[in-house]
Every structure is written in C-alpha cells, then in structure tokens.
Phi, psi and omega in degrees: 000132178290164178300320180297314179297322180295318179298323182291336182257013176254144172289149180267151181277136170238124180279164177298324177296314180296319179295318179300314181294325176297317179291319177301321181281357179056044176278160178288140176204138175248127183248129170254108183263118187255018174283175176298151184302320181298317179294320179295316181293327183284326190195121181210170180280130181227159179192171184301322182234038180256131172243139180220153172226160180245129173219100184307141184306320184296339177278347185250359185297330181266002179146155184252012186303317184292330184273336185304319182293344180266000184253146180288150182272320186249051182208150176297132177242127179245122177266131186233137172222191185289313187233354175121318190303311181296323182290327176297313180300312183293320179299319178296320178297319180293320178296319178292335178279358173110356177282131191271314190261065185250132180232161168237151182276115180300127179079355177059200182293338176300311180286326178299321180296333188254358184286134175244130180242111178283134176226142180281129177273313182175184181261158171257159191297327183259027173103358179276183181217161173230132181242145174251131177258111186267113172269082196294330181286343182235350177082014177273142178234128175233171191221148169237122178255122188244132173211131186060231178249024180243157180217145172243137179251130181246129177057049178302140169273177188285343179277074190284344181299330180297316179294319182294320179293319180297317179293319181297320178301330183255011178057045181254148173255125177281114185254339180218142165235138189227130168253125181290342178192173175281111187286148180240348184257338179215158181278124181288141173258006187300312183290316179299317180294319179298318181295317183285333183263354184070032183260171175268131179259127182248138179209140178299131184300322183291343175265358190247018184298331183250008182286154186252014187225167179277148179203165174264137184285122175274103187235149178301136179095339177287144177247126178258112184275136177235119179080188183265355180269187185269020176291127179222156178246117183255111179290143176232117181297125186214070184291163177147306174288315166229167182289338180259357185315130184226126179271163182235131176255118185247119173063023182056024185228314186254133186239101181273109191262005180058228180253024177274313183227126177250176179291321185246002183200193176230165183288149178270145184261011192257358191283353171252011179076021185230042183302312183294327180286326190259351184298325178294321176296319180299313180295319180297319178298311186285320189263349179235296186298312179292331181296335182282349183272163178299132179286354179273353180300143177268113181284128178235100185277172179270354180209162165226151186260341184207154179301338182295342179277349178286129175285173183299336178259007178097348182285137174258111183196165176196151175288137183303318180298324178293325179292324177294339176272321193251335187282122183301329181289344179260008185230040176248093189294322184280124184294323179295320177295318178301314180300319180294315183298316187272359177239340186242338186249039187271148174290172178304152180283157181299156178299131172054032187297327180292319177293323179297319176300320180294322176297315182290344173273349184087010184267346173234142178232071180288156177283178187301316182293322177295321177297318179299317180295321179300325186270002182302137175098179182288167185281318176055045177268351186263157175292316178262119187287336181235000000 
C-alpha cells in the first residue's frame, strides 16, 4: 500500500481544542462513543448540533460492518473512547470501510475532561480585560481578571499550567488566586498556583475551618486590587452552596457568583452534608441579597450544567435581571416548596465529592492519577441537572 493510500485509510486526529471550537461554532458532528454503556450514559460529549451513538469497543473488535450502516456518509464522524487507543483502532477500521471524514479524539475522554479553553468575556473600564476559562468536558468555569500587567485567577482548576502559559504569553504577573468557596466537585488549583506564582491565595474563612494551610480571608467589604488602575474585586458574602460562599463584583459590571447562581439553575446546599442547615441561607442570598444588586450585572458562574448554557462564542453568562425572569431556581415563591426542591429533588452527587473536599482542605494528598480519577464525570453542583 502506498503512503497516500495508507493516509486515506487512517482516521484523522481531532484535538480537544479543535473539538471545543467546533462545538462553540455549533457545527454538525456525529460521535461514535466506544466506551462501556454505563460510562456513556453517565457522561458524554454533547452539543447544539451533535448526534451520538454508543457501540462498546468489545462489540467492534471483530469488525465494524454492523455499525457502518448507522453512521452518516457526508458528515464528520468522531470516534471517542476513554484514553484514545480504542478510538484509533475503530477510526482506522471505519476509514478502511470507505467512510471519508473520520476522526478520533486525541487523548480520549481523559484529555477532554481536563481541557481548558480561554474565551474573552469583555473589557474593564480602565483598560483591563476578563477571561473565562471553559473546562467544557466537566462544566467548570474559572476566570482571569487582567489589569495593567497583573492578573487574578478565580476558581482555578488543578491544571494550573494553562493559566501560567496564558499569563506568560501576555507578560502578566499572577498576583492573586481566589476560591469563591471550598469546592466539592473538582480539585482546586488556587493554592498550588499561588505558591508557584508567588501570589496571594484567598478563601472564605467560614469554609476554611478544617484547612491545614495558610490563606488570606476573603471577606465582605475587602477590596482586592489588580494592577495599577482602579479595577477592584469586591467580595459579597453569599452563603447557601457552602456556608462561606462569597461572590465577587468586578468593575461594577461583572458578577462572579461561584456555585450559588448558574445560568440555568441554582447551587445545591447538600455537598457538605448540611442541606437542611444551609437552605435558608441559600434562599436569603438569592431572594434578598442578590435582589438588592443592579439587574444589569453580567452573571459569570463557576459551572454550567449543559451545553445549552454556552453562548455562540463559548462564553457562559447572563444578565442578572434576565435570570430573575427565566431561571427556575429564582422563581419559587413559596418558601416551603423552595426548601423541598433544593433538598429532596436533587440529581446524583458528584463523583468522590467528599474526598475532593478533603483534598481542597489539604487533608488528603492523592497523586496525579488519583486526582484525575476523583474528577471523572460531570460536576453536578446545580439543583437542576439540565
């Protein structure tokens, strides 16, 4: 077989970055997921114009003839598996069977879970910018606030090299890392990033009673200065998801709500085992404290639950006033009904959330592979799963 013929019968590689941009652009894509059915049902790649089917790899080892008829002829086909190897084999088999536009996902769902895609949210009044880092495979959202040659990172994930590389490209110094609360769905990179960058790490004191490390108290009324301009981050105490949850008001324009308020839902109060204790705080934050703020604020949450929350450019955001009109969690007038919804009708809890909380307290030190395993699957921080 010539080199050209060999290339024609090989599946092509698609990176997590390329797939993310394809989803942001809402392009058509057909996915053949060859993981086990249980893994596929629990967590898979979704998008506005994405169609997918599941055919476990062990069913395709002897040939792909039966599956070929279920796949489109004139559409991009992406084969997905856990770590890449199985999808390469299946993609090659499909290409040899005559399908032309066949790809495999580089690094599989393992790499998809860890990919961060930076997107610009907007400008700040004195020349700064704010970026959202979309962890699209897991629904985590983190932020970089830039002013002058300084940057603050909010709700960092554990893959901190992405923030450092982004800052280095722009000749920025990371001076602050901030966690809006003690996370339960993913391992925070805030403290590690602060240590490596020589930055100050901020955490709400009420969430830090059991932590084993030093931190700066993120308290209401404190102003965190970034750069030489008048850009400031004003913390607003907003308990409910955790007792220490604190939102951030940036430039009187951007409202970073952590896991208290999402675009399509609200935060769940049960991940520290204190749903009944914290449900009143959650309602007070959403129905009283946030109500006092300008409805023109742009809400920037720490998570999204579904691809439908992604904007056309990939940004997850919404005007606060629009959320009071459209978000189901902000429209439960009866307090008893609200209490029932946020304590009794919850989706499954995140994978290994209790262990993740212990890691974020500094009480567990798992290795890299163990951390990756803990974070497998969707985030599930919201009351409404979809």
